[in-house]
C-alpha positions in Angstrom: -43.3 -22.5 130.5 -46.8 -22.4 128.1 -49.8 -21.5 130.3 -53.7 -22.5 128.4 -55.3 -19.7 126.9 -52.6 -17.3 127.4 -50.7 -16.1 123.6 -47.2 -15.6 123.3 -46.0 -12.1 123.5 -43.3 -10.5 120.6 -41.2 -9.6 122.6 -39.0 -7.6 119.7 -41.8 -6.3 117.1 -41.1 -4.8 114.3 -41.0 -1.1 114.5 -43.8 -0.2 111.1 -42.7 2.7 108.8 -43.9 5.4 107.8 -44.3 7.2 105.0 -43.7 11.0 104.5 -44.3 13.0 106.2 -46.0 15.9 104.9 -48.4 15.9 101.3 -46.9 18.0 98.1 -49.6 18.9 95.3 -50.0 15.4 93.7 -50.9 14.3 96.5 -53.8 16.6 97.3 -55.6 16.3 93.8 -55.1 12.1 94.3 -57.2 12.3 98.2 -59.4 15.3 96.6 -60.3 12.7 92.8 -60.2 9.8 95.5 -63.3 12.0 97.8 -65.3 13.0 94.4 -64.9 9.2 92.8 -65.7 7.7 96.4 -68.9 10.0 97.1 -72.7 9.3 97.4 -73.9 9.9 93.8 -77.7 10.5 95.9 -75.3 12.5 98.5 -72.7 14.4 97.1 -70.5 16.2 98.6 -71.2 19.8 99.4 -70.1 22.3 96.8 -69.4 24.6 99.8 -67.0 22.5 100.8 -66.0 21.4 97.4 -64.5 24.9 96.6 -62.4 25.5 100.3 -61.2 22.1 98.6 -60.6 23.4 95.1 -59.3 27.2 97.0 -56.6 25.3 99.1 -55.1 23.7 95.9 -54.5 26.5 93.9 -52.9 28.1 97.2 -50.6 24.8 98.1 -50.1 26.0 93.6 -49.6 29.1 93.7 -47.4 28.5 96.7 -44.5 25.3 94.8 -45.6 28.5 92.0 -43.7 31.7 93.9 -41.1 28.8 96.0 -39.9 28.5 92.0 -39.6 31.5 91.0 -37.8 33.5 94.7 -35.4 29.8 93.9 -34.5 32.1 90.4 -34.3 35.1 91.5 -31.7 34.5 94.7 -29.8 32.5 91.8 -29.9 35.9 89.3 -29.4 38.0 91.9 -26.0 36.0 93.0 -25.0 35.4 89.3 -25.2 39.5 89.2 -23.3 39.6 92.9 -20.4 37.7 90.7 -21.0 40.1 88.3 -20.4 43.1 90.4 -17.5 41.6 92.6 -15.0 40.4 90.1 -15.3 44.2 89.1 -12.7 44.9 91.7 -10.0 43.2 90.4 -7.4 45.5 90.5 -8.9 47.6 92.4 -6.0 47.8 95.6 -9.3 47.4 98.9 -8.2 47.7 102.8 -8.9 44.2 105.1 -9.4 43.6 109.0 -6.4 41.9 109.4 -2.1 42.6 110.0 -0.5 41.2 107.1 1.1 43.3 104.4 2.7 42.5 101.6 6.1 43.9 100.9 7.1 44.7 97.4 10.4 46.8 97.4 7.9 48.6 99.7 4.8 47.7 102.8 1.9 49.4 104.0 0.6 48.6 107.4 -2.6 50.5 108.0 -4.0 51.2 111.2 -6.1 53.4 113.9 -5.5 54.5 117.3 -8.6 55.5 119.5 -6.2 57.6 121.1 -3.5 60.0 121.2 -0.4 58.2 121.3 3.2 60.0 122.4 4.7 56.6 121.5 4.0 54.6 118.8 6.4 51.4 117.7 5.8 49.2 114.9 7.2 46.0 115.2 7.4 44.1 111.7 7.6 40.3 111.5 7.9 37.7 108.8 6.3 34.2 107.7 8.0 32.2 110.6 6.5 34.9 113.4 10.5 36.4 113.4 11.3 40.0 114.3 12.5 41.2 110.7 12.4 45.4 111.9 11.5 47.1 114.7 11.1 50.7 115.2 9.8 53.7 116.8 7.1 56.3 114.8 7.5 59.0 117.6 4.2 60.8 117.9 0.7 60.0 116.5 -2.8 61.8 116.5 -5.5 59.3 116.8 -7.4 58.2 113.8 -5.9 56.4 111.1 -2.4 56.6 110.4 -0.4 54.1 108.5 3.5 53.5 108.7 5.4 52.0 105.2 7.7 50.1 105.4 11.2 50.9 103.7 11.8 46.7 103.6 15.1 46.5 105.6 15.6 44.7 108.5 16.9 45.8 111.8 20.9 45.1 110.4 19.7 47.5 106.9 19.3 44.4 105.3 17.1 44.0 101.9 13.9 41.6 103.1 12.6 38.8 100.0 9.3 39.9 98.8 6.8 38.4 100.1 3.8 37.9 103.3 5.5 39.8 106.5 2.5 40.7 109.4 2.7 43.7 112.1 2.0 44.9 115.2 1.8 48.7 116.6 2.9 49.5 120.6 1.4 52.4 121.0 1.2 54.3 124.7 -0.2 58.0 125.6 1.9 60.5 128.4 0.7 58.4 131.5 2.8 55.6 130.4 -0.7 54.1 129.4 -1.7 51.6 126.1 -3.2 53.0 122.9 -5.2 51.1 121.5 -4.4 50.1 117.7 -6.0 48.7 114.7 -4.7 47.2 112.3 -5.9 46.5 108.6 -3.7 45.2 105.3 -4.0 46.6 102.2 -3.5 44.3 98.6 -4.9 44.4 95.3 -7.5 41.7 94.2 -5.9 39.9 92.0 -8.2 36.8 91.8 -11.4 36.5 93.3 -13.1 32.9 94.2 -16.3 32.1 94.6 -16.5 29.0 97.1 -19.2 26.8 99.1 -22.0 30.0 98.1 -18.8 32.8 99.8 -17.5 34.9 98.2 -13.4 35.2 98.5 -10.9 38.4 96.8 -6.9 37.3 96.3 -5.1 39.7 97.0 -2.3 40.4 95.7 -1.6 36.4 93.9 -1.6 35.0 97.3 -3.4 36.3 100.5 -6.9 35.1 100.5 -10.7 36.9 102.7 -13.5 37.1 102.7 -16.2 39.8 100.4 -17.2 41.2 104.5 -13.9 42.0 105.4 -13.6 45.6 103.0 -13.3 47.7 104.9 -12.3 50.0 102.0 -12.0 50.4 98.3 -9.7 52.6 96.6 -10.1 54.2 93.3 -6.9 53.3 90.8 
């Protein structure tokens, strides 16, 4: 129903769009020039105010130049890091994890938090099947290593490839001793992926650079 003297109200008003929310160097200069063109010749802009605006413009220009310089420095730093990392190719590194590559033999390294009266090494293939379980006796705390001869529990030679291992350790009271496993491998390639650096060990294992615990001298 239309009521005389009352205007209709649009129930679905159009949303007005907004321009960009920040000003860049060109916008700042345009505003300053507009102010100069519209000023009253008989009452020009105060020299102090004009100096302040010029100072602001200079600060903005310096900041943008600094941002460009920082981007160049970061790019240079990244290129230098990439060049340095490639020097790891051919080196043996120790990384976090419990994988080891069998190439005739396989080194399996771990850290014991305390002295252990009995330590058992359990080796599994890529399908998770146990292929070797061996008690290597008592070990003192610290960094320890076990070298697998590549044979399963029946004495069969296992094929070359990736295997995982677990360490079960107990003290003289039969309580569990914490063991932290580590992996060794030779760096065969370096990958740069989405700003991150990865090392390829033994041709098929990819680890992040930050996972490297130590680097051996070959």
